[in-house]
C-alpha positions in Angstrom: -15.5 -48.8 23.2 -15.9 -48.8 19.5 -19.6 -48.7 19.6 -19.6 -45.8 22.1 -16.9 -43.9 20.2 -18.6 -44.1 16.8 -21.5 -41.8 17.6 -19.2 -39.3 19.1 -17.2 -39.3 15.8 -20.3 -39.0 13.8 -21.5 -36.1 16.0 -18.1 -34.3 15.5 -18.3 -34.7 11.8 -21.8 -33.5 11.6 -20.9 -30.5 13.7 -17.9 -29.6 11.5 -20.0 -30.0 8.4 -22.7 -27.7 9.9 -20.2 -25.1 10.8 -18.9 -25.1 7.2 -22.3 -25.1 5.5 -23.5 -21.6 6.1 -20.6 -19.8 4.5 -20.7 -22.0 1.3 -24.4 -21.9 1.0 -24.4 -18.1 1.6 -22.0 -17.6 -1.3 -24.1 -19.8 -3.5 -27.4 -18.0 -2.8 -26.0 -14.5 -2.6 -27.7 -12.0 -2.8 -30.7 -13.2 -0.9 -32.2 -9.7 -0.1 -31.8 -6.1 -1.1 -28.3 -4.7 -0.8 -27.5 -1.5 1.1 -24.7 0.6 -0.1 -23.5 3.2 2.5 -22.3 6.4 1.0 -20.6 8.4 3.8 -21.4 11.7 2.4 -24.7 13.8 1.8 -26.9 13.2 -1.2 -26.2 15.3 -4.2 -22.4 15.3 -4.0 -19.9 13.7 -6.4 -19.5 10.5 -4.3 -23.2 10.0 -4.1 -23.7 10.8 -7.7 -21.2 8.1 -8.8 -22.7 5.5 -6.5 -26.1 6.2 -8.1 -24.7 5.9 -11.6 -23.4 2.4 -10.9 -26.0 1.0 -8.4 -29.0 0.4 -10.8 -27.1 -1.9 -13.3 -25.2 -3.6 -10.6 -28.6 -4.4 -8.8 -30.0 -5.7 -12.1 -27.1 -8.0 -12.7 -27.3 -9.3 -9.2 -31.1 -9.6 -9.3 -31.7 -7.5 -6.2 -32.5 -3.9 -5.4 -29.6 -1.8 -4.3 -30.5 1.0 -1.8 -28.1 3.9 -1.4 -28.0 5.1 2.2 -26.4 8.4 2.8 -24.8 8.6 6.2 -23.1 11.9 6.3 -21.0 13.5 9.0 -17.5 14.1 10.3 -16.1 14.3 6.8 -17.3 10.8 5.9 -16.2 9.1 9.2 -19.6 8.5 10.7 -20.8 6.5 7.7 -17.6 4.6 7.2 -17.5 3.6 10.9 -21.1 2.3 10.6 -20.2 0.2 7.5 -17.2 -1.3 9.3 -19.5 -2.8 11.9 -22.0 -4.2 9.5 -22.7 -7.9 9.2 -20.1 -9.3 6.7 -22.6 -11.1 4.5 -22.3 -8.9 1.4 -25.7 -7.2 1.9 -24.2 -4.1 3.3 -21.4 -2.4 1.2 -19.4 0.8 1.5 -18.9 3.2 -1.4 -16.1 5.5 -0.4 -12.9 7.5 -1.2 -9.3 8.0 -0.2 -10.0 10.6 2.5 -12.2 8.4 4.7 -10.5 5.1 3.9 -6.8 5.9 4.1 -6.2 9.5 5.4 -8.9 10.0 8.1 -7.3 7.7 10.7 -3.8 9.2 10.1 -4.9 12.8 10.7 -7.4 12.1 13.5 -6.2 9.0 15.3 -8.1 9.9 18.5 -11.4 10.2 16.7 -11.3 7.6 13.9 -11.7 4.1 15.4 -11.8 2.0 12.3 -8.9 1.0 10.2 -9.6 1.3 6.5 -7.1 -1.3 5.5 -8.0 -3.9 8.2 -11.7 -3.4 8.8 -12.8 -3.5 5.2 -12.2 -5.9 2.2 -11.6 -4.1 -1.1 -14.0 -5.2 -3.8 -13.5 -2.9 -6.8 -11.5 0.3 -7.4 -14.0 2.1 -9.7 -12.2 5.2 -11.0 -9.6 7.9 -10.2 -8.6 11.4 -11.2 -5.8 13.8 -10.3 -6.3 17.1 -8.6 -5.3 20.4 -10.2 -3.2 23.2 -8.8 -4.9 26.4 -9.8 -3.8 30.1 -9.5 -5.6 33.4 -9.6 -5.5 35.3 -12.9 -3.4 38.1 -11.5 -0.6 35.8 -10.3 2.8 36.8 -11.7 3.4 33.3 -13.1 2.5 31.8 -16.4 3.8 28.2 -16.1 4.6 25.6 -13.5 8.3 26.6 -13.7 7.3 30.3 -13.2 5.2 29.3 -10.2 8.0 27.4 -8.5 10.4 30.3 -9.1 7.9 32.8 -7.6 7.2 30.5 -4.6 10.9 30.2 -3.9 11.5 33.9 -4.2 8.6 34.6 -1.7 8.6 31.8 0.8 5.5 31.8 3.1 4.0 34.7 1.1 1.6 32.9 -1.2 -1.3 30.9 0.1 -3.3 28.0 -1.2 -6.9 26.9 -0.5 -8.5 23.4 -0.1 -11.8 22.0 1.2 -10.3 21.5 4.7 -7.6 20.4 7.0 -6.7 16.7 6.7 -8.3 16.2 3.3 -6.6 14.6 0.3 -6.4 18.1 -1.2 -4.6 19.4 1.9 -2.2 16.4 1.8 -1.6 16.9 -2.0 -0.7 20.7 -1.3 1.7 19.7 1.4 3.2 17.1 -0.8 3.8 19.8 -3.4 5.4 22.0 -0.7 7.7 19.3 0.4 8.8 17.9 -3.0 9.1 21.3 -4.7 10.8 22.7 -1.7 8.4 25.7 -1.5 6.2 27.2 1.4 2.6 27.9 0.3 0.5 28.6 3.3 -2.7 26.5 3.7 -6.1 28.2 3.9 -8.9 25.8 4.6 -12.4 26.6 3.3 -15.7 24.9 4.1 -17.3 25.4 0.6 -15.4 24.4 -2.6 -17.4 26.8 -4.9 -16.2 29.8 -2.7 -12.6 28.8 -3.4 -13.1 29.2 -7.2 -15.0 32.5 -6.7 -12.2 33.9 -4.6 -9.6 32.7 -7.0 -11.3 34.4 -9.9 -11.6 37.6 -7.8 -7.8 37.5 -6.9 -8.7 37.1 -3.2 -6.5 34.0 -2.8 -3.4 33.0 -4.6 -3.7 29.3 -5.4 -5.9 26.3 -4.7 -5.7 22.5 -4.9 -8.9 21.4 -6.3 -10.8 18.4 -8.0 -10.9 18.9 -11.8 -14.7 19.2 -12.0 -14.7 22.1 -9.7 -12.2 24.2 -11.6 -12.0 22.6 -15.1 -14.5 25.0 -16.8 -12.9 28.1 -15.3 -9.5 27.0 -16.4 -10.6 26.4 -20.0 -12.3 29.8 -20.0 -9.1 31.5 -18.8 -10.8 32.8 -15.6 -8.2 30.9 -13.5 -4.8 29.5 -14.4 -4.1 25.7 -14.2 -0.5 25.1 -13.3 -0.4 21.3 -13.0 -2.4 18.2 -12.5 -1.1 15.9 -9.7 -0.4 12.7 -11.7 2.4 11.3 -14.0 0.2 11.9 -17.1 -1.9 14.8 -18.2 -5.6 14.7 -17.8 -7.7 14.1 -21.0 -10.1 16.6 -19.7 -7.4 19.3 -19.3 -5.0 18.4 -22.1 -3.3 21.9 -22.0 -2.4 21.7 -18.3 0.9 19.9 -17.6 1.4 17.1 -15.2 3.6 17.5 -12.2 5.9 14.8 -13.7 6.8 17.2 -16.4 8.9 19.4 -14.1 11.9 17.8 -12.4 11.2 19.5 -9.0 7.6 18.2 -8.8 8.0 14.8 -10.4 7.1 13.0 -7.2 3.8 14.8 -6.6 1.3 12.1 -7.4 -2.1 12.3 -5.7 -5.4 11.1 -7.1 -9.0 11.1 -5.8 -10.7 7.8 -6.3 -13.9 5.9 -5.7 -14.2 2.3 -4.6 -16.6 -0.4 -3.3 -15.7 -2.1 0.0 -17.3 -4.9 2.1 -16.9 -5.4 5.8 -13.8 -7.5 6.7 -14.5 -11.2 6.9 -17.0 -11.2 4.1 -16.9 -14.4 2.2 -14.3 -14.3 -0.6 -16.7 -15.9 -3.1 -19.2 -13.0 -2.5 -16.5 -10.4 -3.0 -15.4 -12.1 -6.2 -19.0 -12.2 -7.4 -19.5 -8.5 -6.7 -16.3 -7.7 -8.6 -17.3 -9.8 -11.6 -20.6 -7.9 -11.9 -19.0 -4.5 -11.3 -16.4 -5.2 -14.0 -19.1 -5.8 -16.5 -21.1 -2.7 -15.3 -18.0 -0.5 -15.7 -17.5 -1.5 -19.3 -20.5 0.5 -20.4 -19.5 3.3 -22.6 -22.1 5.6 -21.4 -20.9 5.3 -17.8 -17.3 5.7 -18.9 -18.3 9.0 -20.7 -19.8 10.3 -17.4 -16.6 9.6 -15.6 -14.6 11.3 -18.4 -16.7 14.4 -18.0 -15.5 14.5 -14.3 -11.9 14.1 -15.4 -11.8 10.5 -14.2 -10.4 7.3 -15.6 -12.5 4.1 -15.3 -10.3 1.4 -13.6 -12.4 -1.6 -12.4 -9.4 -3.0 -10.4 -10.2 -6.2 -8.6 -9.8 -7.1 -4.9 -6.1 -8.1 -5.2 -4.9 -5.2 -7.3 -7.1 -2.8 -5.2 -5.6 -4.1 -2.0 -2.1 -3.6 -3.3 -3.1 -0.1 -4.4 -4.3 0.8 -0.8 -1.1 -0.4 0.7 0.7 2.0 -1.6 -1.7 4.9 -0.8 -1.2 4.2 3.0 2.6 4.5 2.6 2.5 7.6 0.4 0.0 9.5 2.5 1.5 8.4 5.8 4.9 9.7 4.9 3.5 13.2 4.0 1.1 13.3 7.0 4.0 12.6 9.4 6.5 14.9 7.7 4.1 17.8 7.6 2.5 17.1 11.0 -1.1 17.2 9.6 -3.6 16.7 12.4 -7.3 17.3 12.8 -8.4 16.8 16.5 
């Protein structure tokens, strides 16, 4: 019996060893081929630009070419969905933002099939920036306090533009409505540059915008910056107060951010390697200066911190989406 049992034990041990070997060896030899980074937006936009700033040096440090693949469509959903189904070996990554990772599934549950918190492993939170609430030059308000007073005196009379229903800009506007107890009316646009043009022409009252889109016009006095949506002022707009500076808007805290993700079940050692290299890449002062021009802070948060951050974003955005009944179907 012992003689017949021994080969069975040996076979079992060898089988277990074989099942464990690929993951360990894969992490040790990673990367073994070029890495594809899926950007779920069209080439030439901000998300694509930031990915291309980071990719060359990351590739150099990893010893492999990094190929940026733009998979645009459905506000980032198509590319993100493709990335969620990629082989979890670290050779396909996703570079994405808050709208597609956290908000999309909340506002379009019948369309978005992936779960940004379950189907992806966070690698590195690269950078973030607040939005800015901007007003037309002819608006009868000079400060955030003035604006809140005007909005309360004229409920439902003033409108605000964003780049679309269900975007982080829209959610930020509705968060402002709820916390400040005002009633701005949402007007979705398809082209962000048109919003700025219409603001300058007094054709729309207010807008919730990314800083790079409105920053120069605010500095030139062509539109009025009322507040940035963060606890602190933005270094790129030092004269624009933060929402935390007024007691009635203190809870308005929305940032746009960029981050690297891997498909869920990617080896933890591979994710750790990716973050280590990204952390070094993001220390480069030239790269940090590029982020600063966009009004963004360089963060380089690792997997654990990034994961905790995502949980907080999920709670925060979920509360507003439910309370304001934001839907895109």
